[in-house]
C-alpha angles and dihedrals in degrees: 000000000000115000126225115267108208093185092059092045093054092044091050090051090051090053091045091054091041097239121145123234088238091058091046092050093051092049091049094047093241130127112260095235091049088050091059088051092050094050089056089061121098094202121050137177112274090231092054089050092049092048091049091050093051092048094049094034090237133128106227092169090055091051089049091051090052093051092046093050093047091052091045093050092049089055095052117097130198126212087261090062092059 
C-alpha cells in the first residue's frame, strides 16, 4: 500500500494555486532551500502541515483522511469476494 506523501501534497497545492516555493518559504519563515528539502519529505511535522493548510486555506489532513479511507475500503473484502 502506498503511503500518503505530505510534501508532494503541499507542493501540488502550491502549484494549483500558482504560488512559488520561494513565496511559500518566505510566508512560513523558512529558508527557500530548506523548504525544497521539506517538500521532498513524505512525513512532515503536524504543526508544519497545519500552518501550511492555514496559509493556503486547504485541509491537508482531510485530503490524507480521504486517501487513507479509500485505500482501506479497497482492501476490505466481503464474503462474496472469497
